[in-house]
C-alpha positions, 0 to 999 in steps of 0.5 A: 500500500502506497503512502498516498493510499494510506493517507486517503484511507486514513482521511476517509476514516477520520471523516467517518466515511465507510468504504462500503457506504461510499461505494453504494452512494457512488453506484460502484462496486466495493472492488472498483472503489478499492481499486480507485483508492489503490490507484489501480483504476481511474474514475474522475467522478469517483476520484473527485468525490473522494477528494471533496469528502476529504477536503482536498482538491483533485490535484492535491489528492491524486497528482504526485 
């Protein structure tokens, strides 16, 4: 797990966001959401939503 992945997951947990609930809210599978968080798949819509939830911009969250 990369440092970026750990940071994103940690921030989601701190905000009280459960991955399973987020997947349902976004209409995607839990597997797909996990792959986006681990940067194995890309979905701009999902990535933007995650950024918004953790109080960050898309670029701050996903770009190196």
